[in-house]
Biotite code that builds the C-alpha atoms (Angstrom):
import biotite.structure as struc

atoms = struc.array([
    struc.Atom([-95.306, 74.498, 35.850], chain_id="A", res_id=1, res_name="UNK", atom_name="CA", element="C"),
    struc.Atom([-97.363, 72.743, 38.512], chain_id="A", res_id=2, res_name="UNK", atom_name="CA", element="C"),
    struc.Atom([-99.342, 74.717, 41.097], chain_id="A", res_id=3, res_name="UNK", atom_name="CA", element="C"),
    struc.Atom([-98.151, 73.016, 44.295], chain_id="A", res_id=4, res_name="UNK", atom_name="CA", element="C"),
    struc.Atom([-99.605, 75.389, 46.922], chain_id="A", res_id=5, res_name="UNK", atom_name="CA", element="C"),
    struc.Atom([-102.128, 78.211, 47.323], chain_id="A", res_id=6, res_name="UNK", atom_name="CA", element="C"),
    struc.Atom([-101.929, 80.140, 50.603], chain_id="A", res_id=7, res_name="UNK", atom_name="CA", element="C"),
    struc.Atom([-104.354, 82.909, 51.548], chain_id="A", res_id=8, res_name="UNK", atom_name="CA", element="C"),
    struc.Atom([-102.383, 85.408, 53.657], chain_id="A", res_id=9, res_name="UNK", atom_name="CA", element="C"),
    struc.Atom([-104.778, 88.374, 53.512], chain_id="A", res_id=10, res_name="UNK", atom_name="CA", element="C"),
    struc.Atom([-108.420, 88.469, 52.561], chain_id="A", res_id=11, res_name="UNK", atom_name="CA", element="C"),
    struc.Atom([-108.719, 87.793, 48.850], chain_id="A", res_id=12, res_name="UNK", atom_name="CA", element="C"),
    struc.Atom([-104.937, 87.593, 48.250], chain_id="A", res_id=13, res_name="UNK", atom_name="CA", element="C"),
    struc.Atom([-103.050, 84.360, 47.735], chain_id="A", res_id=14, res_name="UNK", atom_name="CA", element="C"),
    struc.Atom([-99.434, 83.251, 47.639], chain_id="A", res_id=15, res_name="UNK", atom_name="CA", element="C"),
    struc.Atom([-98.855, 80.994, 44.641], chain_id="A", res_id=16, res_name="UNK", atom_name="CA", element="C"),
    struc.Atom([-96.235, 78.244, 44.672], chain_id="A", res_id=17, res_name="UNK", atom_name="CA", element="C"),
    struc.Atom([-95.106, 76.643, 41.432], chain_id="A", res_id=18, res_name="UNK", atom_name="CA", element="C"),
    struc.Atom([-93.044, 73.445, 41.489], chain_id="A", res_id=19, res_name="UNK", atom_name="CA", element="C"),
    struc.Atom([-92.654, 73.868, 45.280], chain_id="A", res_id=20, res_name="UNK", atom_name="CA", element="C"),
    struc.Atom([-91.209, 77.383, 44.891], chain_id="A", res_id=21, res_name="UNK", atom_name="CA", element="C"),
    struc.Atom([-92.917, 80.679, 45.800], chain_id="A", res_id=22, res_name="UNK", atom_name="CA", element="C"),
    struc.Atom([-93.801, 82.503, 42.581], chain_id="A", res_id=23, res_name="UNK", atom_name="CA", element="C"),
    struc.Atom([-96.026, 85.539, 43.294], chain_id="A", res_id=24, res_name="UNK", atom_name="CA", element="C"),
    struc.Atom([-99.123, 86.906, 45.025], chain_id="A", res_id=25, res_name="UNK", atom_name="CA", element="C"),
    struc.Atom([-102.441, 87.233, 43.173], chain_id="A", res_id=26, res_name="UNK", atom_name="CA", element="C"),
    struc.Atom([-105.936, 88.376, 43.972], chain_id="A", res_id=27, res_name="UNK", atom_name="CA", element="C"),
    struc.Atom([-108.766, 85.842, 43.881], chain_id="A", res_id=28, res_name="UNK", atom_name="CA", element="C"),
    struc.Atom([-110.157, 87.417, 40.714], chain_id="A", res_id=29, res_name="UNK", atom_name="CA", element="C"),
    struc.Atom([-106.775, 86.911, 39.028], chain_id="A", res_id=30, res_name="UNK", atom_name="CA", element="C"),
    struc.Atom([-106.699, 83.267, 40.121], chain_id="A", res_id=31, res_name="UNK", atom_name="CA", element="C"),
    struc.Atom([-110.071, 82.792, 38.509], chain_id="A", res_id=32, res_name="UNK", atom_name="CA", element="C"),
    struc.Atom([-109.060, 84.615, 35.332], chain_id="A", res_id=33, res_name="UNK", atom_name="CA", element="C"),
    struc.Atom([-106.000, 82.426, 34.762], chain_id="A", res_id=34, res_name="UNK", atom_name="CA", element="C"),
    struc.Atom([-107.808, 79.323, 36.078], chain_id="A", res_id=35, res_name="UNK", atom_name="CA", element="C"),
    struc.Atom([-105.089, 78.710, 38.657], chain_id="A", res_id=36, res_name="UNK", atom_name="CA", element="C"),
    struc.Atom([-105.948, 75.728, 40.830], chain_id="A", res_id=37, res_name="UNK", atom_name="CA", element="C"),
    struc.Atom([-104.020, 73.501, 43.186], chain_id="A", res_id=38, res_name="UNK", atom_name="CA", element="C"),
    struc.Atom([-102.507, 70.499, 41.408], chain_id="A", res_id=39, res_name="UNK", atom_name="CA", element="C"),
    struc.Atom([-102.991, 71.953, 37.915], chain_id="A", res_id=40, res_name="UNK", atom_name="CA", element="C"),
    struc.Atom([-100.426, 73.129, 35.386], chain_id="A", res_id=41, res_name="UNK", atom_name="CA", element="C"),
    struc.Atom([-99.849, 76.821, 34.663], chain_id="A", res_id=42, res_name="UNK", atom_name="CA", element="C"),
    struc.Atom([-98.932, 77.446, 31.054], chain_id="A", res_id=43, res_name="UNK", atom_name="CA", element="C"),
    struc.Atom([-95.597, 79.158, 30.388], chain_id="A", res_id=44, res_name="UNK", atom_name="CA", element="C"),
    struc.Atom([-97.263, 81.970, 28.434], chain_id="A", res_id=45, res_name="UNK", atom_name="CA", element="C"),
    struc.Atom([-99.646, 82.649, 31.338], chain_id="A", res_id=46, res_name="UNK", atom_name="CA", element="C"),
    struc.Atom([-96.744, 82.633, 33.787], chain_id="A", res_id=47, res_name="UNK", atom_name="CA", element="C"),
    struc.Atom([-94.867, 85.237, 31.714], chain_id="A", res_id=48, res_name="UNK", atom_name="CA", element="C"),
    struc.Atom([-97.999, 87.345, 31.311], chain_id="A", res_id=49, res_name="UNK", atom_name="CA", element="C"),
    struc.Atom([-98.646, 87.327, 35.054], chain_id="A", res_id=50, res_name="UNK", atom_name="CA", element="C"),
    struc.Atom([-95.050, 88.293, 35.871], chain_id="A", res_id=51, res_name="UNK", atom_name="CA", element="C"),
    struc.Atom([-94.727, 91.043, 33.255], chain_id="A", res_id=52, res_name="UNK", atom_name="CA", element="C"),
    struc.Atom([-98.221, 92.509, 33.044], chain_id="A", res_id=53, res_name="UNK", atom_name="CA", element="C"),
    struc.Atom([-99.461, 92.112, 36.622], chain_id="A", res_id=54, res_name="UNK", atom_name="CA", element="C"),
    struc.Atom([-96.682, 91.589, 39.145], chain_id="A", res_id=55, res_name="UNK", atom_name="CA", element="C"),
    struc.Atom([-94.052, 93.886, 37.631], chain_id="A", res_id=56, res_name="UNK", atom_name="CA", element="C"),
    struc.Atom([-96.602, 96.606, 36.962], chain_id="A", res_id=57, res_name="UNK", atom_name="CA", element="C"),
    struc.Atom([-97.817, 96.312, 40.562], chain_id="A", res_id=58, res_name="UNK", atom_name="CA", element="C"),
    struc.Atom([-94.240, 96.428, 41.901], chain_id="A", res_id=59, res_name="UNK", atom_name="CA", element="C"),
    struc.Atom([-93.486, 99.606, 39.922], chain_id="A", res_id=60, res_name="UNK", atom_name="CA", element="C"),
    struc.Atom([-96.609, 101.305, 41.258], chain_id="A", res_id=61, res_name="UNK", atom_name="CA", element="C"),
    struc.Atom([-95.743, 100.203, 44.790], chain_id="A", res_id=62, res_name="UNK", atom_name="CA", element="C"),
    struc.Atom([-92.211, 101.576, 44.425], chain_id="A", res_id=63, res_name="UNK", atom_name="CA", element="C"),
    struc.Atom([-93.481, 104.941, 43.192], chain_id="A", res_id=64, res_name="UNK", atom_name="CA", element="C"),
    struc.Atom([-95.987, 105.064, 46.043], chain_id="A", res_id=65, res_name="UNK", atom_name="CA", element="C"),
    struc.Atom([-93.263, 104.382, 48.618], chain_id="A", res_id=66, res_name="UNK", atom_name="CA", element="C"),
    struc.Atom([-91.104, 107.159, 47.175], chain_id="A", res_id=67, res_name="UNK", atom_name="CA", element="C"),
    struc.Atom([-94.046, 109.556, 47.101], chain_id="A", res_id=68, res_name="UNK", atom_name="CA", element="C"),
    struc.Atom([-94.569, 109.033, 50.828], chain_id="A", res_id=69, res_name="UNK", atom_name="CA", element="C"),
    struc.Atom([-90.930, 109.714, 51.722], chain_id="A", res_id=70, res_name="UNK", atom_name="CA", element="C"),
    struc.Atom([-87.380, 109.747, 50.388], chain_id="A", res_id=71, res_name="UNK", atom_name="CA", element="C"),
    struc.Atom([-85.734, 106.319, 50.667], chain_id="A", res_id=72, res_name="UNK", atom_name="CA", element="C"),
    struc.Atom([-82.464, 104.577, 49.888], chain_id="A", res_id=73, res_name="UNK", atom_name="CA", element="C"),
    struc.Atom([-82.288, 101.727, 47.389], chain_id="A", res_id=74, res_name="UNK", atom_name="CA", element="C"),
    struc.Atom([-81.888, 99.184, 50.190], chain_id="A", res_id=75, res_name="UNK", atom_name="CA", element="C"),
    struc.Atom([-84.926, 100.530, 52.038], chain_id="A", res_id=76, res_name="UNK", atom_name="CA", element="C"),
    struc.Atom([-86.992, 100.172, 48.871], chain_id="A", res_id=77, res_name="UNK", atom_name="CA", element="C"),
    struc.Atom([-85.747, 96.628, 48.327], chain_id="A", res_id=78, res_name="UNK", atom_name="CA", element="C"),
    struc.Atom([-86.676, 95.695, 51.897], chain_id="A", res_id=79, res_name="UNK", atom_name="CA", element="C"),
    struc.Atom([-90.157, 97.185, 51.535], chain_id="A", res_id=80, res_name="UNK", atom_name="CA", element="C"),
    struc.Atom([-90.792, 95.326, 48.287], chain_id="A", res_id=81, res_name="UNK", atom_name="CA", element="C"),
    struc.Atom([-89.472, 92.120, 49.794], chain_id="A", res_id=82, res_name="UNK", atom_name="CA", element="C"),
    struc.Atom([-91.943, 92.567, 52.664], chain_id="A", res_id=83, res_name="UNK", atom_name="CA", element="C"),
    struc.Atom([-94.654, 92.721, 49.997], chain_id="A", res_id=84, res_name="UNK", atom_name="CA", element="C"),
    struc.Atom([-93.611, 89.265, 48.716], chain_id="A", res_id=85, res_name="UNK", atom_name="CA", element="C"),
    struc.Atom([-92.110, 90.455, 45.470], chain_id="A", res_id=86, res_name="UNK", atom_name="CA", element="C"),
    struc.Atom([-89.367, 88.174, 44.174], chain_id="A", res_id=87, res_name="UNK", atom_name="CA", element="C"),
    struc.Atom([-85.792, 89.375, 43.632], chain_id="A", res_id=88, res_name="UNK", atom_name="CA", element="C"),
    struc.Atom([-86.093, 89.537, 39.843], chain_id="A", res_id=89, res_name="UNK", atom_name="CA", element="C"),
    struc.Atom([-89.206, 91.723, 40.056], chain_id="A", res_id=90, res_name="UNK", atom_name="CA", element="C"),
    struc.Atom([-87.641, 93.914, 42.742], chain_id="A", res_id=91, res_name="UNK", atom_name="CA", element="C"),
    struc.Atom([-84.581, 94.433, 40.565], chain_id="A", res_id=92, res_name="UNK", atom_name="CA", element="C"),
    struc.Atom([-86.675, 95.514, 37.583], chain_id="A", res_id=93, res_name="UNK", atom_name="CA", element="C"),
    struc.Atom([-88.804, 97.859, 39.700], chain_id="A", res_id=94, res_name="UNK", atom_name="CA", element="C"),
    struc.Atom([-85.682, 99.483, 41.146], chain_id="A", res_id=95, res_name="UNK", atom_name="CA", element="C"),
    struc.Atom([-84.158, 99.933, 37.695], chain_id="A", res_id=96, res_name="UNK", atom_name="CA", element="C"),
    struc.Atom([-87.426, 101.497, 36.531], chain_id="A", res_id=97, res_name="UNK", atom_name="CA", element="C"),
    struc.Atom([-87.360, 104.279, 39.148], chain_id="A", res_id=98, res_name="UNK", atom_name="CA", element="C"),
    struc.Atom([-83.613, 104.693, 38.721], chain_id="A", res_id=99, res_name="UNK", atom_name="CA", element="C"),
    struc.Atom([-84.235, 105.374, 35.056], chain_id="A", res_id=100, res_name="UNK", atom_name="CA", element="C"),
    struc.Atom([-86.194, 108.478, 36.074], chain_id="A", res_id=101, res_name="UNK", atom_name="CA", element="C"),
    struc.Atom([-83.593, 109.361, 38.731], chain_id="A", res_id=102, res_name="UNK", atom_name="CA", element="C"),
    struc.Atom([-86.238, 108.942, 41.429], chain_id="A", res_id=103, res_name="UNK", atom_name="CA", element="C"),
    struc.Atom([-83.637, 107.289, 43.656], chain_id="A", res_id=104, res_name="UNK", atom_name="CA", element="C"),
    struc.Atom([-80.023, 108.307, 44.010], chain_id="A", res_id=105, res_name="UNK", atom_name="CA", element="C"),
    struc.Atom([-78.224, 107.125, 47.121], chain_id="A", res_id=106, res_name="UNK", atom_name="CA", element="C"),
    struc.Atom([-75.449, 109.724, 46.851], chain_id="A", res_id=107, res_name="UNK", atom_name="CA", element="C"),
    struc.Atom([-77.935, 112.613, 46.697], chain_id="A", res_id=108, res_name="UNK", atom_name="CA", element="C"),
    struc.Atom([-79.953, 111.041, 49.511], chain_id="A", res_id=109, res_name="UNK", atom_name="CA", element="C"),
    struc.Atom([-76.852, 110.774, 51.718], chain_id="A", res_id=110, res_name="UNK", atom_name="CA", element="C"),
    struc.Atom([-75.880, 114.403, 51.103], chain_id="A", res_id=111, res_name="UNK", atom_name="CA", element="C"),
    struc.Atom([-79.366, 115.676, 51.985], chain_id="A", res_id=112, res_name="UNK", atom_name="CA", element="C"),
    struc.Atom([-79.493, 113.390, 55.020], chain_id="A", res_id=113, res_name="UNK", atom_name="CA", element="C"),
    struc.Atom([-76.115, 114.558, 56.329], chain_id="A", res_id=114, res_name="UNK", atom_name="CA", element="C"),
    struc.Atom([-76.836, 118.238, 55.755], chain_id="A", res_id=115, res_name="UNK", atom_name="CA", element="C"),
    struc.Atom([-80.105, 118.006, 57.669], chain_id="A", res_id=116, res_name="UNK", atom_name="CA", element="C"),
    struc.Atom([-79.126, 115.614, 60.478], chain_id="A", res_id=117, res_name="UNK", atom_name="CA", element="C"),
    struc.Atom([-75.774, 117.326, 61.173], chain_id="A", res_id=118, res_name="UNK", atom_name="CA", element="C"),
    struc.Atom([-77.690, 120.253, 62.640], chain_id="A", res_id=119, res_name="UNK", atom_name="CA", element="C"),
    struc.Atom([-78.311, 118.182, 65.763], chain_id="A", res_id=120, res_name="UNK", atom_name="CA", element="C"),
    struc.Atom([-76.450, 114.859, 65.425], chain_id="A", res_id=121, res_name="UNK", atom_name="CA", element="C"),
    struc.Atom([-72.822, 113.749, 65.372], chain_id="A", res_id=122, res_name="UNK", atom_name="CA", element="C"),
    struc.Atom([-71.055, 112.200, 62.398], chain_id="A", res_id=123, res_name="UNK", atom_name="CA", element="C"),
    struc.Atom([-70.923, 108.916, 64.323], chain_id="A", res_id=124, res_name="UNK", atom_name="CA", element="C"),
    struc.Atom([-74.716, 108.848, 64.847], chain_id="A", res_id=125, res_name="UNK", atom_name="CA", element="C"),
    struc.Atom([-75.418, 109.867, 61.252], chain_id="A", res_id=126, res_name="UNK", atom_name="CA", element="C"),
    struc.Atom([-73.025, 107.245, 59.863], chain_id="A", res_id=127, res_name="UNK", atom_name="CA", element="C"),
    struc.Atom([-74.690, 104.553, 61.981], chain_id="A", res_id=128, res_name="UNK", atom_name="CA", element="C"),
    struc.Atom([-78.152, 105.542, 60.727], chain_id="A", res_id=129, res_name="UNK", atom_name="CA", element="C"),
    struc.Atom([-77.051, 105.591, 57.096], chain_id="A", res_id=130, res_name="UNK", atom_name="CA", element="C"),
    struc.Atom([-75.396, 102.169, 57.378], chain_id="A", res_id=131, res_name="UNK", atom_name="CA", element="C"),
    struc.Atom([-78.698, 100.825, 58.709], chain_id="A", res_id=132, res_name="UNK", atom_name="CA", element="C"),
    struc.Atom([-80.308, 102.190, 55.555], chain_id="A", res_id=133, res_name="UNK", atom_name="CA", element="C"),
    struc.Atom([-77.928, 100.112, 53.435], chain_id="A", res_id=134, res_name="UNK", atom_name="CA", element="C"),
    struc.Atom([-75.399, 102.826, 52.590], chain_id="A", res_id=135, res_name="UNK", atom_name="CA", element="C"),
    struc.Atom([-71.759, 101.747, 52.526], chain_id="A", res_id=136, res_name="UNK", atom_name="CA", element="C"),
    struc.Atom([-69.160, 103.435, 54.720], chain_id="A", res_id=137, res_name="UNK", atom_name="CA", element="C"),
    struc.Atom([-67.205, 104.353, 51.571], chain_id="A", res_id=138, res_name="UNK", atom_name="CA", element="C"),
    struc.Atom([-70.140, 106.335, 50.137], chain_id="A", res_id=139, res_name="UNK", atom_name="CA", element="C"),
    struc.Atom([-70.783, 108.038, 53.483], chain_id="A", res_id=140, res_name="UNK", atom_name="CA", element="C"),
    struc.Atom([-67.143, 109.086, 53.861], chain_id="A", res_id=141, res_name="UNK", atom_name="CA", element="C"),
    struc.Atom([-67.013, 110.271, 50.255], chain_id="A", res_id=142, res_name="UNK", atom_name="CA", element="C"),
    struc.Atom([-69.999, 112.576, 50.793], chain_id="A", res_id=143, res_name="UNK", atom_name="CA", element="C"),
    struc.Atom([-68.627, 113.822, 54.119], chain_id="A", res_id=144, res_name="UNK", atom_name="CA", element="C"),
    struc.Atom([-65.350, 114.688, 52.398], chain_id="A", res_id=145, res_name="UNK", atom_name="CA", element="C"),
    struc.Atom([-67.176, 116.666, 49.709], chain_id="A", res_id=146, res_name="UNK", atom_name="CA", element="C"),
    struc.Atom([-69.098, 118.963, 52.066], chain_id="A", res_id=147, res_name="UNK", atom_name="CA", element="C"),
    struc.Atom([-68.138, 121.108, 55.036], chain_id="A", res_id=148, res_name="UNK", atom_name="CA", element="C"),
    struc.Atom([-69.789, 120.144, 58.298], chain_id="A", res_id=149, res_name="UNK", atom_name="CA", element="C"),
    struc.Atom([-69.219, 122.088, 61.521], chain_id="A", res_id=150, res_name="UNK", atom_name="CA", element="C"),
    struc.Atom([-70.312, 119.916, 64.445], chain_id="A", res_id=151, res_name="UNK", atom_name="CA", element="C"),
    struc.Atom([-69.962, 122.752, 66.951], chain_id="A", res_id=152, res_name="UNK", atom_name="CA", element="C"),
    struc.Atom([-73.407, 124.107, 66.076], chain_id="A", res_id=153, res_name="UNK", atom_name="CA", element="C"),
    struc.Atom([-75.013, 120.727, 66.794], chain_id="A", res_id=154, res_name="UNK", atom_name="CA", element="C"),
    struc.Atom([-73.081, 120.482, 70.071], chain_id="A", res_id=155, res_name="UNK", atom_name="CA", element="C"),
    struc.Atom([-74.172, 123.977, 71.111], chain_id="A", res_id=156, res_name="UNK", atom_name="CA", element="C"),
    struc.Atom([-77.818, 123.164, 70.426], chain_id="A", res_id=157, res_name="UNK", atom_name="CA", element="C"),
    struc.Atom([-77.591, 120.078, 72.622], chain_id="A", res_id=158, res_name="UNK", atom_name="CA", element="C"),
    struc.Atom([-75.783, 121.965, 75.396], chain_id="A", res_id=159, res_name="UNK", atom_name="CA", element="C"),
    struc.Atom([-78.459, 124.664, 75.429], chain_id="A", res_id=160, res_name="UNK", atom_name="CA", element="C"),
    struc.Atom([-81.066, 121.977, 76.029], chain_id="A", res_id=161, res_name="UNK", atom_name="CA", element="C"),
    struc.Atom([-79.155, 120.918, 79.136], chain_id="A", res_id=162, res_name="UNK", atom_name="CA", element="C"),
    struc.Atom([-77.881, 124.188, 80.663], chain_id="A", res_id=163, res_name="UNK", atom_name="CA", element="C"),
    struc.Atom([-79.117, 127.766, 80.595], chain_id="A", res_id=164, res_name="UNK", atom_name="CA", element="C"),
    struc.Atom([-75.699, 129.393, 81.072], chain_id="A", res_id=165, res_name="UNK", atom_name="CA", element="C"),
    struc.Atom([-72.480, 127.568, 80.245], chain_id="A", res_id=166, res_name="UNK", atom_name="CA", element="C"),
    struc.Atom([-70.474, 129.972, 82.449], chain_id="A", res_id=167, res_name="UNK", atom_name="CA", element="C"),
    struc.Atom([-72.396, 128.958, 85.562], chain_id="A", res_id=168, res_name="UNK", atom_name="CA", element="C"),
    struc.Atom([-71.998, 125.174, 85.518], chain_id="A", res_id=169, res_name="UNK", atom_name="CA", element="C"),
    struc.Atom([-69.784, 123.505, 88.127], chain_id="A", res_id=170, res_name="UNK", atom_name="CA", element="C"),
    struc.Atom([-67.209, 120.755, 87.651], chain_id="A", res_id=171, res_name="UNK", atom_name="CA", element="C"),
    struc.Atom([-69.733, 117.925, 88.169], chain_id="A", res_id=172, res_name="UNK", atom_name="CA", element="C"),
    struc.Atom([-72.208, 119.419, 85.701], chain_id="A", res_id=173, res_name="UNK", atom_name="CA", element="C"),
    struc.Atom([-69.430, 119.908, 83.164], chain_id="A", res_id=174, res_name="UNK", atom_name="CA", element="C"),
    struc.Atom([-68.343, 116.262, 83.550], chain_id="A", res_id=175, res_name="UNK", atom_name="CA", element="C"),
    struc.Atom([-71.922, 115.029, 83.020], chain_id="A", res_id=176, res_name="UNK", atom_name="CA", element="C"),
    struc.Atom([-72.256, 117.299, 80.001], chain_id="A", res_id=177, res_name="UNK", atom_name="CA", element="C"),
    struc.Atom([-69.115, 115.844, 78.418], chain_id="A", res_id=178, res_name="UNK", atom_name="CA", element="C"),
    struc.Atom([-70.299, 112.281, 79.113], chain_id="A", res_id=179, res_name="UNK", atom_name="CA", element="C"),
    struc.Atom([-73.675, 113.028, 77.524], chain_id="A", res_id=180, res_name="UNK", atom_name="CA", element="C"),
    struc.Atom([-72.127, 114.549, 74.393], chain_id="A", res_id=181, res_name="UNK", atom_name="CA", element="C"),
    struc.Atom([-69.542, 111.754, 74.063], chain_id="A", res_id=182, res_name="UNK", atom_name="CA", element="C"),
    struc.Atom([-72.352, 109.203, 74.147], chain_id="A", res_id=183, res_name="UNK", atom_name="CA", element="C"),
    struc.Atom([-73.881, 111.137, 71.269], chain_id="A", res_id=184, res_name="UNK", atom_name="CA", element="C"),
    struc.Atom([-70.684, 110.502, 69.304], chain_id="A", res_id=185, res_name="UNK", atom_name="CA", element="C"),
    struc.Atom([-68.949, 113.868, 69.593], chain_id="A", res_id=186, res_name="UNK", atom_name="CA", element="C"),
    struc.Atom([-65.191, 114.146, 70.173], chain_id="A", res_id=187, res_name="UNK", atom_name="CA", element="C"),
    struc.Atom([-63.669, 115.843, 73.244], chain_id="A", res_id=188, res_name="UNK", atom_name="CA", element="C"),
    struc.Atom([-61.835, 118.439, 71.181], chain_id="A", res_id=189, res_name="UNK", atom_name="CA", element="C"),
    struc.Atom([-65.032, 119.400, 69.332], chain_id="A", res_id=190, res_name="UNK", atom_name="CA", element="C"),
    struc.Atom([-66.909, 119.700, 72.607], chain_id="A", res_id=191, res_name="UNK", atom_name="CA", element="C"),
    struc.Atom([-64.128, 121.935, 73.958], chain_id="A", res_id=192, res_name="UNK", atom_name="CA", element="C"),
    struc.Atom([-64.338, 124.187, 70.897], chain_id="A", res_id=193, res_name="UNK", atom_name="CA", element="C"),
    struc.Atom([-68.130, 124.439, 71.155], chain_id="A", res_id=194, res_name="UNK", atom_name="CA", element="C"),
    struc.Atom([-67.995, 125.333, 74.851], chain_id="A", res_id=195, res_name="UNK", atom_name="CA", element="C"),
    struc.Atom([-65.326, 127.977, 74.237], chain_id="A", res_id=196, res_name="UNK", atom_name="CA", element="C"),
    struc.Atom([-67.447, 129.388, 71.425], chain_id="A", res_id=197, res_name="UNK", atom_name="CA", element="C"),
    struc.Atom([-70.427, 129.628, 73.776], chain_id="A", res_id=198, res_name="UNK", atom_name="CA", element="C"),
    struc.Atom([-68.345, 131.333, 76.442], chain_id="A", res_id=199, res_name="UNK", atom_name="CA", element="C"),
    struc.Atom([-67.063, 133.876, 73.943], chain_id="A", res_id=200, res_name="UNK", atom_name="CA", element="C"),
    struc.Atom([-70.603, 134.594, 72.749], chain_id="A", res_id=201, res_name="UNK", atom_name="CA", element="C"),
    struc.Atom([-71.730, 135.140, 76.344], chain_id="A", res_id=202, res_name="UNK", atom_name="CA", element="C"),
    struc.Atom([-68.823, 137.497, 77.020], chain_id="A", res_id=203, res_name="UNK", atom_name="CA", element="C"),
    struc.Atom([-69.668, 139.517, 73.910], chain_id="A", res_id=204, res_name="UNK", atom_name="CA", element="C"),
    struc.Atom([-73.249, 140.108, 75.041], chain_id="A", res_id=205, res_name="UNK", atom_name="CA", element="C"),
    struc.Atom([-73.490, 143.755, 76.114], chain_id="A", res_id=206, res_name="UNK", atom_name="CA", element="C"),
    struc.Atom([-75.330, 144.327, 79.359], chain_id="A", res_id=207, res_name="UNK", atom_name="CA", element="C"),
    struc.Atom([-76.727, 147.903, 79.348], chain_id="A", res_id=208, res_name="UNK", atom_name="CA", element="C"),
    struc.Atom([-78.171, 147.569, 82.841], chain_id="A", res_id=209, res_name="UNK", atom_name="CA", element="C"),
    struc.Atom([-81.180, 149.627, 83.814], chain_id="A", res_id=210, res_name="UNK", atom_name="CA", element="C"),
])
């Protein structure tokens, strides 16, 4: 394989192109070790050694580091590794490596995400966020169907941020409140239920006076 380009993109790190195709990123010391120079051939055994012993090992460590920092979906990990100039074959092997230890599991991630976010977000908002993370609508709906989510609590929390007493708002304030909650992805009937629940709670508060 012919080294057709060497591009320095950060200090001491180079993109290597073989036969006009991007191959991997190496440090300057690694270039020197394998005697990689522009216009020279890279032996097949050296290519395999670089991919398996340097690049793949580095990709696995990077993947573990990313997961240590925060929980991520498979697609988020793939995007991060792609940003680091790892090729698709290396990314696939790194993902399979962490999957083997059950370090990533999209179904478990979705369930935890829904259970946490549903405390203050609508199903519509949560679904949109999960789809951006590479989760299919089928998986999202499957998890939603397996757990019980009451959106009224999230609606009540949002209402309390807007009004101090639900029984004292006028028609215009009520209309604005509905518009705000609908934009958040909540349904009219769920908003109605939440408001009625708040009214009932207020009526059940015992006022002992002075």
